[in-house]
C-alpha atoms as one frame of an Amber mdcrd trajectory, in Angstrom:
protein
   0.000   0.000   0.000   2.849   2.388   0.858   4.413   1.753  -2.544   1.164
   2.731  -4.279   0.736   5.878  -2.192   4.236   7.107  -3.103   4.194   5.901
  -6.697   5.355   8.320  -9.441   1.730   9.007 -10.361   0.987  10.342  -6.877
   4.126  12.389  -6.266   2.842  15.512  -8.108  -0.461  15.200  -6.221   1.273
  15.243  -2.826   3.660  17.982  -3.980   0.855  20.318  -5.000  -1.434  19.425
  -2.092   1.337  19.889   0.483   2.436  23.256  -0.907  -1.179  24.454  -1.036
  -1.816  23.452   2.581   1.346  25.149   3.861   0.563  28.267   1.841  -3.023
  28.361   3.106  -1.883  28.100   6.734   0.537  31.019   6.297  -2.018  33.141
   4.428  -4.527  32.460   7.199  -2.246  34.135   9.764  -3.248  37.683  10.710
   0.189  38.978   9.750  -0.471  37.963   6.128  -3.690  39.964   5.759  -3.796
  43.125   7.897  -6.463  44.510   5.571  -9.217  42.446   7.202 -10.306  38.966
   8.279  -9.658  35.988   6.015 -11.384  32.655   6.621  -9.461  29.427   6.153
 -11.599  28.565   3.106 -10.610  31.887   1.510  -6.971  31.297   2.424  -7.181
  27.797   0.933  -8.866  29.204  -2.190  -6.123  31.821  -2.637  -3.327  29.294
  -2.063  -4.897  26.831  -4.509  -5.415  29.555  -7.099  -1.761  30.596  -6.752
  -0.246  27.097  -6.700  -2.446  26.003  -9.617  -1.508  29.274 -11.407  -5.157
  30.169 -11.910  -5.588  33.747 -10.709  -9.155  33.627  -9.404  -9.350  35.788
  -6.285 -11.962  36.248  -3.561 -10.314  39.453  -2.275  -8.268  42.224  -3.877
  -4.773  40.749  -3.841  -2.772  43.973  -3.887  -4.548  45.790  -1.054  -5.724
  42.923   1.155  -2.464  41.045   1.733   0.700  42.241   3.435   4.151  41.935
   1.933   4.453  38.528   3.590   1.154  37.412   2.084   2.166  38.630  -1.368
   5.523  36.874  -1.037   3.748  33.617  -0.190   1.476  33.998  -3.209   4.457
  34.763  -5.444   6.371  31.712  -4.190   3.326  29.489  -4.747   2.934  30.842
  -8.281   6.586  30.127  -9.040   6.447  26.650  -7.495   3.257  25.822  -9.355
   4.550  27.061 -12.693   7.953  25.418 -12.473   6.567  22.286 -10.839   4.087
  21.456 -13.552   6.597  22.433 -16.258   9.158  20.080 -14.746   6.809  17.122
 -14.362   5.111  17.369 -17.736   8.205  18.335 -19.715  10.036  15.337 -18.322
   7.186  13.122 -19.521   7.363  14.709 -22.975  11.117  14.193 -23.014  10.682
  10.538 -22.129   8.051  10.094 -24.838   9.775  11.722 -27.741  13.514  12.243
 -27.348  15.496  10.371 -30.012  12.882   7.639 -30.352  11.437   6.223 -33.540
   7.723   5.592 -33.992   8.143   1.840 -33.571  10.001   2.273 -30.276   7.696
   4.794 -28.584   6.113   2.170 -26.311   9.505   1.254 -24.880  10.907   4.776
 -24.761  10.748   5.080 -20.967  13.065   2.110 -20.469  15.401   3.060 -23.300
  15.985   6.598 -22.023  16.814   5.430 -18.532  19.917   3.912 -20.097  20.693
   6.956 -22.264  24.025   8.335 -21.024  23.401  11.687 -22.729  20.348  12.420
 -20.534  21.133  14.178 -17.251  18.165  14.930 -15.006  19.964  17.655 -12.971
  21.102  19.411 -16.160  17.600  19.048 -17.597  15.945  20.591 -14.519  18.510
  23.386 -14.409  17.736  24.348 -17.994  14.020  24.568 -17.142  14.763  26.905
 -14.234  17.191  29.043 -16.262  14.691  29.464 -19.102  11.921  30.464 -16.687
  14.013  32.912 -14.657  15.474  34.468 -17.806  12.052  35.258 -19.244  10.767
  36.522 -15.902  13.795  38.746 -15.274  13.685  40.224 -18.772   9.936  40.784
 -18.495  10.285  42.548 -15.137  13.000  44.855 -16.506  10.866  45.735 -19.531
   7.773  46.489 -17.429   9.713  48.676 -15.004  11.473  50.487 -17.860   8.226
  51.159 -19.766   6.271  52.439 -16.766   8.361  52.907 -13.593   5.430  54.648
 -11.891   2.814  51.982 -12.590   5.287  49.126 -12.090   7.580  49.477  -9.097
  10.469  46.966  -9.021   8.446  44.611  -6.790   5.298  45.042  -8.885   7.253
  44.436 -12.086   8.722  41.198 -10.730   5.360  40.048  -9.366   3.520  40.659
 -12.631   6.309  39.186 -14.758   6.348  35.944 -12.758   2.547  35.849 -12.750
   2.458  36.353 -16.526   5.101  33.772 -17.452   3.556  31.203 -15.106   0.148
  32.022 -16.630  -1.185  32.778 -13.135  -3.072  36.004 -13.805  -2.637  37.451
 -10.303  -2.398  41.234 -10.366  -1.693  43.785  -7.651  -4.318  46.109  -9.109
  -8.079  45.669  -8.552  -8.798  46.350 -12.235  -6.029  43.986 -13.392  -4.343
  45.647 -16.404  -7.211  47.810 -17.681  -5.234  51.001 -17.064  -2.795  49.840
 -19.766  -5.477  49.053 -22.351  -4.121  50.148 -25.700  -0.541  50.503 -24.444
   1.266  48.546 -27.134   4.546  48.190 -25.241   3.091  46.876 -21.969   0.598
  44.709 -23.838   3.357  43.145 -25.932   5.502  42.348 -22.868   2.610  40.486
 -21.262   1.690  38.765 -24.531   5.262  37.480 -24.979   5.499  36.291 -21.366
   2.090  34.582 -21.463   2.799  32.935 -24.815   6.246  31.746 -23.757   4.883
  30.256 -20.556   2.064  28.617 -22.506   4.296  27.039 -25.156   6.293  24.976
 -22.697   9.968  24.379 -22.046  10.284  21.631 -24.653   9.146  23.973 -27.435
  11.064  26.977 -26.094  14.261  24.974 -25.818  13.962  23.590 -29.349  13.124
  27.000 -30.826  16.094  28.507 -28.999  18.414  25.843 -30.415  17.042  26.331
 -33.932  17.455  30.117 -33.725  20.995  29.749 -32.358  21.972  27.342 -35.123
  20.418  29.575 -37.773  22.363  32.608 -36.553  25.722  31.117 -35.649  25.909
  27.662 -37.256  24.648  28.121 -40.772  26.385  25.063 -42.116  25.736  22.866
 -39.142  22.501  21.280 -40.257  22.638  17.583 -40.955  21.056  16.504 -44.195
  17.853  14.526 -43.904  17.004  15.726 -40.373  13.952  18.013 -40.033  14.661
  21.473 -38.708  11.718  21.321 -36.327  10.184  18.379 -34.481   6.648  17.217
 -35.139   5.539  18.197 -31.633   6.931  21.728 -31.823   5.459  22.280 -35.281
   1.984  21.248 -34.124   2.179  23.438 -31.006   3.299  26.572 -32.869   0.805
  26.234 -35.723  -2.136  25.459 -33.458  -1.249  28.269 -31.037  -0.980  30.827
 -33.835  -4.289  29.686 -35.358  -6.152  29.953 -32.054  -4.706  33.375 -31.208
  -5.568  34.800 -34.635  -9.071  33.293 -34.587  -9.722  34.639 -31.086  -8.494
  38.101 -32.016 -10.721  38.276 -35.100 -13.840  37.027 -33.285 -13.424  39.357
 -30.293 -12.519  42.315 -32.516 -15.608  41.856 -34.700 -18.028  40.940 -31.892
 -17.101  43.837 -29.613 -16.981  46.256 -32.533 -20.409  45.230 -33.798 -21.884
  45.636 -30.308 -20.458  49.120 -29.883 -18.166  48.096 -27.009 -14.986  48.998
 -28.870 -13.021  52.182 -28.155 -12.839  54.805 -30.874  -9.112  54.273 -31.302
  -8.506  51.432 -33.785  -5.148  50.415 -32.312  -6.568  50.270 -28.786  -9.423
  48.100 -30.040  -6.929  45.806 -31.760  -4.716  45.506 -28.666  -7.758  44.743
 -26.509  -8.877  41.966 -28.846  -5.375  40.502 -29.204  -4.668  40.656 -25.482
  -7.920  38.930 -24.512  -7.335  36.250 -27.138  -3.908  35.538 -25.661  -4.800
  35.862 -21.990  -7.748  33.472 -22.093  -5.269  30.742 -23.056  -5.002  30.380
 -19.198  -3.201  33.617 -18.218  -6.092  35.402 -16.484  -5.128  39.063 -16.937
  -7.598  41.415 -18.590  -7.455  44.882 -20.118 -11.249  45.195 -20.498 -14.209
  44.458 -18.230 -14.980  40.766 -18.849 -18.522  41.120 -17.498 -19.260  43.806
 -20.078 -18.267  41.741 -23.113 -20.761  40.237 -25.560 -22.017  36.662 -25.343
 -20.277  35.886 -28.651 -16.913  36.955 -27.236 -17.492  35.108 -23.960 -18.551
  31.927 -25.762 -15.439  31.905 -27.964 -13.253  32.785 -24.997 -14.651  29.758
 -23.163 -13.580  27.577 -26.081 -10.069  29.066 -25.973  -9.919  28.655 -22.183
 -11.014  25.035 -22.421  -8.278  24.306 -24.992  -5.636  26.159 -22.970  -1.910
  26.056 -23.647   0.516  23.329 -24.652   1.939  20.249 -22.899   4.941  20.885
 -20.686   3.912  24.488 -20.050   2.509  26.524 -17.183  -0.881  26.630 -18.907
  -3.917  24.478 -18.208  -6.789  23.243 -20.367  -6.911  20.112 -22.494  -3.868
  21.470 -24.393  -3.309  22.457 -28.020  -2.063  19.018 -29.062  -5.242  17.379
 -27.755  -7.368  19.878 -29.662  -5.350  19.333 -32.850  -5.700  15.564 -32.503
  -9.453  15.930 -32.012  -9.735  18.096 -35.126  -7.677  15.536 -37.023  -9.943
  12.730 -35.827 -13.102  14.549 -36.951 -11.529  15.348 -40.320 -10.426  11.727
 -40.786 -13.957  10.510 -40.016 -15.404  13.026 -42.442 -13.041  11.911 -45.221
 -13.337   8.210 -44.410  -9.651   7.790 -43.574  -8.511   4.953 -41.333  -5.629
   6.967 -39.875  -5.719  10.273 -38.018  -2.984  12.107 -39.847  -1.435  15.306
 -38.523   1.352  16.624 -40.664   3.864  13.959 -41.602   2.757  11.395 -38.997
  -0.442   9.658 -37.924  -1.673   8.996 -34.390  -2.172   5.433 -33.253  -5.344
   4.106 -31.635  -3.898   4.295 -28.136  -3.205   7.998 -28.512  -6.700   8.677
 -29.843  -8.246   6.755 -26.940  -6.351   9.053 -24.592  -7.579  12.130 -26.487
 -11.215  11.019 -26.306 -10.870  10.132 -22.610  -9.282  13.481 -21.776 -11.885
  15.551 -23.612 -14.770  13.502 -22.198 -13.517  13.735 -18.609 -12.830  17.454
 -18.962 -16.306  18.145 -20.315 -17.783  16.055 -17.511 -15.881  17.971 -14.825
 -16.816  21.342 -16.292 -20.430  20.221 -16.633 -20.637  19.040 -13.025 -19.005
  22.233 -11.784 -21.390  24.366 -13.832 -24.433  22.481 -12.546 -23.291  22.863
  -8.927 -22.772  26.610  -9.311 -26.049  27.011 -11.192 -27.993  24.995  -8.619
 -26.630  27.060  -5.746 -26.759  30.420  -7.501 -30.115  30.307  -9.278 -31.539
  26.819  -8.803 -34.807  28.202  -7.421 -35.191  30.919 -10.072 -36.906  30.772
 -13.439 -35.019  31.255 -16.681 -36.354  34.794 -17.086 -35.190  35.742 -13.603
 -31.777  34.094 -13.879 -31.072  35.024 -17.481 -27.342  35.368 -18.047 -26.295
  33.580 -14.853 -25.823  30.217 -16.555 -23.165  31.509 -18.953 -21.462  33.258
 -16.009 -21.453  29.972 -14.049 -20.057  28.055 -17.020 -17.439  30.747 -17.618
 -16.362  30.501 -13.968 -16.195  26.687 -14.051 -14.120  26.583 -17.247 -11.873
  29.335 -15.924 -11.213  27.322 -12.753 -10.744  23.957 -14.486  -8.465  25.379
 -17.190  -6.596  27.426 -14.529  -7.300  30.651 -16.419  -8.428  33.050 -13.719
 -10.725  35.229 -15.813 -14.078  36.016 -14.228 -17.205  37.960 -15.041 -17.080
  39.282 -11.463 -18.861  36.549  -9.510 -15.865  34.953  -7.714 -15.976  37.186
  -4.577 -19.744  36.607  -4.331 -19.564  32.805  -4.060 -20.320  31.016  -0.782
 -17.941  28.533   0.853 -19.342  25.430  -0.856 -19.102  27.082  -4.264 -15.531
  28.127  -3.521 -14.643  24.568  -2.512 -16.122  23.415  -5.830 -13.787  25.765
  -7.696 -10.860  24.618  -5.524 -11.453  21.026  -6.657 -11.756  22.120 -10.293
  -8.523  24.113 -10.088  -6.614  21.261  -8.450  -7.789  18.553 -10.853  -7.447
  20.875 -13.839  -3.889  21.822 -12.882  -2.680  18.232 -12.587  -4.826  17.088
 -15.494  -7.777  14.659 -15.542  -5.707  11.957 -17.226  -2.990  12.201 -14.584
  -5.568  12.032 -11.786  -7.273   9.067 -13.453  -3.933   7.302 -13.861  -3.146
   7.936 -10.203  -6.465   6.431  -9.128  -6.046   3.494 -11.505  -2.625   2.755
 -10.007  -4.457   1.679  -6.844  -6.712  -0.742  -8.703  -6.034  -4.429  -9.207
  -5.889  -5.460 -12.851  -8.618  -7.858 -13.919  -7.387 -11.225 -15.096 -10.397
 -12.078 -17.217 -12.369 -10.665 -20.153 -16.095 -10.820 -20.908 -17.640 -11.576
 -24.322 -17.807  -8.633 -26.726 -20.874  -7.374 -28.590 -21.976  -4.306 -30.480
 -24.789  -1.746 -30.337 -26.400   0.501 -32.948 -25.039   4.053 -32.747 -26.004
   7.376 -34.227
């Protein structure tokens, strides 16, 4: 039993749960919140939101917490971002580093005997990449607006942006910088970099370095970019562009757009990027149109990429799902994406992940709806359902965007979001695998049959 409890599947669970509990206990101390009382549920909510790099807040972070409280939140954000990047990137490395398609099932064992792989060096590179982006981002923010971003504020927001946490020291998030191209671009770069993942960042850095300084160093016959990185970059760009166009048109048609074209463009681009699990906002989310909110929920549900600080079902899962639908439509036996095709085992994992994610979001939405407006008619509660669904997806995908209802939730509703954030941060598949590791494998099979479908 002890071996199962401390199996590799459960180590991230205990790591995140332990850090959240310690953080909640410190945040619950009076010295951490001189601005007013803070219940343990609210402290636990804040610690979970920080460790799971979500950004949902029940109180104004900047004014309610002391320097100690803000330091605890910042440490939790950094631990959560680097922790999930380390765990998931290591899995990606084990699944795809120098392994042919026919050997992918045995890749875990083969890499354990790979003398070129050094776990300490690997982890150090993850930390160096993260700290480099965060340091550069903090310098840029402080340089662009030293009044709005003090050195501490610049560091806090840079770490929060790269880790896709969405915590801000200002009650209106980043709305005061709406239309500021420089500040917007710094946050967009940090959010995107944190959402791409270390594996992709590291490969892109190597490719750029070789292109600039080793022009003749490319080996013939070897692709310049891996299949994984190509899928991540193309899918990310497509989603960002689609989100920008939809939000730009929807808000403009509804008359919510500012008169300045560039400011309207930056608002649309920023919201398209930030709802990929970052959680910052430069406009009032509650004042946006239903079309924008609906598309933003789709982007939030998809999230970032594997091995990153972002949540959601991930870009690769979405691309595989699109490939599966297209293959069914064309009558193809294989789900082809680029130059390779996914096997049946991979597609089973995609379907399981999407199904479990939809189920969790659905249950969370129904709980919030039942408690918020379960005794009200549709006409009386009009608009609350989409707000409840937006909140549930934001929590599950660790986004942190809200239409404004988070501080108004009761304790049970906050606990519901805590569970969604925790499971969404680790991933439904990981949680399912952890639970399955406790089960005893069946040693028999039952007869098979079929049913009519469709």
